[in-house]
N, C-alpha and C positions, 0 to 999 in steps of 0.2 A: 124265622130268619131263613132266607134262601141260600142256596149254594153259591150264588155269586157274591153274597155278602161275606161268606167265610173264606172266599178264595184268597184274598190278600193275606189273611192270617196263616193259612195253610202254606202260601208261597214263602212267607218270611220264615216259618219253621223249617221249610225244606232247604232254603239258602243257608240258614244258619248251620243246619246239619252237614250240608255239603262243604261249607268253608271249614268247619271243624274237622272233618274227615280229611280235607286237603292239607291242613296244617300238619296233621300227622302223617301224611303221605311221604313217600321218599322220591317221587318222580312227578313229572308233568302229566304222565299217562294217568296216574291216579287222580290227579286234579281234574282232568278232562273227563274221566269216567264218573266222578262224583257229580260234576256239573250236569253230564248228560242224563244221569239217573234222576236228578232233581227236576230237569226239564220234562222228562217223560212222565213223572208223577203229576205234573201240572197240566199234562195233555198237550204239550207242545210238540208239533212234528219236526222231525230232523234235529232233535235236541243234541244227539251225539256229535253231529257234524258241527253245529254251532259252538258246543263246548270245546271241540278240537281247534276251531279257528281262533277263539279267544285265548287259549293256552299258547298257540303259536305267536299271537300278537304280543303276549307278555314276554315270551322268549326273545323276539326281536328287539324290543325296547330296552331290555336289560343292559346289553353292551353299550348303548348310547348313553344311558344314565351313568354307567361306571366310567366311561371315558370322560364325560363332562365333570364328574366329580374329581377324577384325577387332575384334569386341567385346572380346576379352581384351587386345588391344593398343592399344585406343583411348585417346588422351590428352585430358583435359578442356582447354577453352580458358579464357581469362581471365574471360569472362563467367560461365561455369558455376562456376568456382571462386569468384567473388564471391558468386554466388547460394547456394552451399553454405555459405560462411562468414557470410553475412548482410550483407555490405558492398556495398550497391547505392546508386546515386545516388538513385533514385526513392524508395526506402525511407527514406533519410535525410532527404530533403525532406519526406516525408509523415509522418514520426516513427514509421513501422512498422519493426519489426525482425523478422528471420527467420533461419533456419538456426542455426548454432552460436552466433551473437551473441545470439540470443533466449534460448537455453538458459543462457547465461552471465549475462545480466541479468535473468533471470526471478525471482531471489531478492530483487531490489531493490524497495522499496515506493515507489510514486509518492506524491508530496505531495498530489495531488489526493484521495487517500483520506482525508486529514485536513483537512476543510473549515475547521476553526477557524483553521488556520494563516494562511489568506489574510485573515481578519478581524483577526487579531492584528497582522500585518505592515502592513495598511493603517492601523491605529491607530498603529503605530510611525512610519510615514511622516509623518503629521500631527504627532505629538509632536516628532519630530526636526526638522521644518521650523521649528517655533516656537523650539526650543532652540537650534539653530545660528544662527538670526537673532539671538537675544539674545547668543550667545557671540561672534559676529564683527561685530555691528552692521552688517550688510550684507544685501542682498536675496539670501537663500538659498532655493533651490528644491530639494526632495528628492522623488525619484519612485522607484517600484519597477519596476525594469527587467525582472527575471525571477526565477522561483522554481523551481529544477530539483533533481532528485536525482542525486548523483554518488557515485562511490566515492572515499573520502577519499584514498587513495594517488594516484589520477588527478588529484584536485584540487590536491594539493600539487605534483605535477609540472608543472601548467599555470600556476602563479602567475607572472606576469612580474616579474622582478626589476629593480631594487631595489624592495622594498616593506617595510612594517612590519606584522607580524603580532601581534595582541594575544590572548593566551590568557586566558580568563575561566572562572570556575567557577560552576555553578548549584548552590548550597548545598542547597536543598531538594530538588533532583533528584538529587543525588550524581552529577553529570556535568560535562563540560567543553564549551566552545565556542570558536570562533575568529572574530576580526574581522581582515579583511585590507584595509589601506588602501594603494591603488597610489600610485606615485611622483608622478603629476601632481596628485593631490589633496593630497598631502603638501606639496608646494612651493606650491600654490595657497593652502592654509589658512595656512601660514607667511607668504606674501606679504600676505595680507589682515590677518592679525593684527599684523605689524610694519609696517603702513602703506605697502605697495607701491602703485604707481599702478594705476588701473583699466584703462588702455588697454593696458599692457604685459604680455605673458605672462611667467610665472615663469621664471626661468633655472634650468635643470637642470644640475647638475654631476655628471659621470660619474666613477666610479672612486674615490669617497670615502664613508665611513660617515657616518651621520647624526650631527649634533653633539648635544650634550646639550640645548640649547635647542629644537632641532628635535624631538627625541624627547619632551621634556616637553609641548610644544604638541600634538603628536599624541596622546599619552597623555590629555591633557585632553579632547580631542575624542572619543576613544574611550570615556572614562568617561561623557560626556554621552550618547552613543549607547546605552550599556548601562543608564543610569538610565532612559532613555525606554523601553528594551525591558522593564525591570522593570515600569513602568506599563502597557505594553501587554499583558503577560501577567498583570497584577494581577487583573483581573475573572475571569480563568479559573482561575488558581492562583497564589497569592502566591509570589514567588521573588525572590532577589537574585542579581546578577551582578557580584561583585567581579573587578576586573581584577587577575590575578596577575603577569603579566610581558610584556614586549615582546620580540619576536624579529625578526631580519632574515633569518635562514636557515630556510627551510621544514622542514629536517630536525629542527630543535630545537623545532618547534611541532606535533610529532606528538601528538595527543590521543586518537587511535583507531587501530585496525588498518587497514593499507592497503586491505584488501578489504571493510571495513565500509561500509554505505551511510549517506549524510548528506543533509541539506537545505542547499542553497546559495541564499541570498537576496542578490540584487544590487541595491544601491541606488545611484542616481545623484544626485550632489550638484553642483548648478550654482550659481555665484556670477557672474552676468552672463557674461563671456566666459572664465571660469575654472571649473575644477571637476575632478571625477574620480568614481571609483566606490569604493564600500565593499562588501565582501562578508562576510556573516554566514554561518558554517557551524555547523550543529548535528547532530551524529550521532544516528542514530535511537535509539541506546542512551540518550542524554541525554533524549530526549523520551519514552522509554517510561513513565515514571511517570505522566504525564498523557496517555497514549495515548487512554484512554476519553473524556476531556474533549475532546481534539482531534477525535474522531469525531463529536461533536455538529454539527448543522447551524446552530444558533444558540445564543447564550448564555442565552437566556431571561430571568430576572429579574435576572441579574448586571449587566446595562447599565441596569437601571431598570425600575420596575413600570408597568403600564398601569392607571391608576385607572378608566378606562371600562370595561375588561373586568372588573376586580375588582368594580365596582358592579353590573355585569350579572350576574355569577356569583352574588354575594350575594343579589341579588333573586330569582333562580331558585331558589336553595337554600331561602331563607326561604318562598317560596310553594309549595314541593313538599309533598305529602300523605304522611303516614306513619301507620301503623296502631299504635294503643296498646291493650295488653290490661290488663284489671284482673283480677288473680289472687286469687280469694277463698281458695283453700286448695290446698295441694300435699302429696302423700303418696306414699310408695312402697309398692306392694302386690305380692304375689307374682303371677307369670304365671298360675299355676293358677287363682287367684281371678278373674282378668280373663277367662280362657277360660270360666269357669263362670257368667259374669253372664247373667242372663235378664231377660226383660221383666217389669216390676213390682217388681224389687228395688230397695231403697233404699240409697243411699250417704250415710253420715253424715260431715259436715264437723266437724272438732274446732276450730270457731271460733264466736264469738258475734256478734251483730248490731253490737256496738261495737268488735270487733277491727279492727286496720288492715288495709287491703287494699293489696297490692302493685301498683304500676303499672309495666309493662314495655314496651319498644319493641324489637322485633327479638330478644327474649330477653335484653335487657339491663335491669336494674332501674334505674328512674329516680327513683322517689320513692314515698311511701306516702300513703294517705288513708283517710277514713271513708265508709262506704257510706250512702247515703240515697236520697231520691227527690224529684224535682221534678215536680209534677203526676202524670202516670201513667207516668213514666220513672224508672229507677233511675239515680242519680248518685253520683259520688265527689268528696268534698271534700278537697283537697290539704292535708295536715297537715304536710309536711316540704319543705324546700327541695330543689331538683333536685340530684342528685349531679354534681359537676364532673368532666369526664373527666380521666384521668390524663395525657394527652398533649394539650397545647394547641397552637395554631398557632405561637405564638411559640417554645414549647419545641422543636417539630418543626424550625423553621427553624434554631434555635441548634444542635441535634444534627446537622443536615445540614451546617452550615458547619464545625463541629468535625471531622466526618468528612472533608470535603474537605481541610481543613488537614493532618490526620494523613496522608492519602494523598499 
C-alpha cells in the first residue's frame, strides 16, 4: 500500500484528534492552534493562517444564529398585543381605530355620511319637547345626547334591564325600528302622569314585571314620539311608524341580524329633577330606500321657498337675450347638388310673399308670422299665438313629487 492510500486514514485521525482537543479548549485560539497543527502534519502550507480564518468565520456567524433564535422564540408583550388587535386607550379616546378592530368595523357606515339625519333628529327634538309638555302638563326638556353607529347585536347586549322596548314598522320603507325606554324614565313618566310629588324621586321596584297600567302609559309616550318622528321625516320622505308591540326581553325585539349596522339616537328627557333616556335604533337596511335623500346637504324647497331668490332668478331670466330666427323656406336637397353649387346660381324658394314665415328659437318652433317691412327693414308680423311648452313648472314639480313618493 502506498503513502497516498494511507493519507485519508491519517487525515481522519488527525482531524479527530484536533476536534477532541478543541472541545476541551477554553478559547478560539486553542481551536485555531489545533487545526493548524493538524494541517501541518498533512503537509499543507499556510495551515495556521487557514485555521485562524476558519475560527474567525465561526465567531462572526455565532451572533447571527443567536439573534435569529431569539427572534423565533420572542413573545409579544401586552402593549404589542393591544396594538395588533386595535385596543388602545389613546385610540379609543381619540376615536381612531387600528389593527384587526379597524378591519372588523370597516364595513360599518358612519352616520356622518348621511347629513340629513342630523337635521331630521334636530327637528324631532323640537317636536317631541312640545308634544311631551302637552302630554304630561309639566316642564319637559328633550335634548339630543348622541348619534352613533352600532352593531345591532352589540346594542341588544348593552341594554340595561329592566327596560321597555317598542318595535315599530316603517311601512313606506318596508323596514323596522326600535325604541328603548330605560327604567328611570318609565318610573318618572308614570310618577308625573299619576300625580306624584315634584320633590320626591320615583320609587323603583326590583324583581317584578311592569303592570298593565305602566305598560299602557309607556306605550302612549312611545306613540307620541313616533308621531313626531313621522313629522320630522315628512319633509324628506312621507312615512308612518305604527307601533307593533312592546317587549321587555331584548331577545324578542330582534329586528335585524346581530352583525348588521344600525343608527342609535339617544334622547335625554328631563322633567325638572326626574327623567331618563330614550334610544331610537334604525338599521341601515331600514334607511336604504331614502339613502339618496339622506345624502343631501339640505332639503332645499322642502322646508319652504325663498321668495327673494325666486324673484331675483325670474328677473334675470326675463332680462336675458335670446336669438330668434325667421325661417322663410326649408327644403331637403341631395348632397351632390350642394357640392356643385357655384357663384351666380339661383336657388328658388317654393314660397310666396304672403306665405307664413316660421319663427324659431334654438331650433324650436315658437310661432308663425307674415313677412313685411318697416321703413327700410324687413319685419315679421306675428299671426299665431306662441306654442305652450309641453312641460310647465307646475307639472314638473308635480311629477317630481310623485316620483319621490313612489321611491
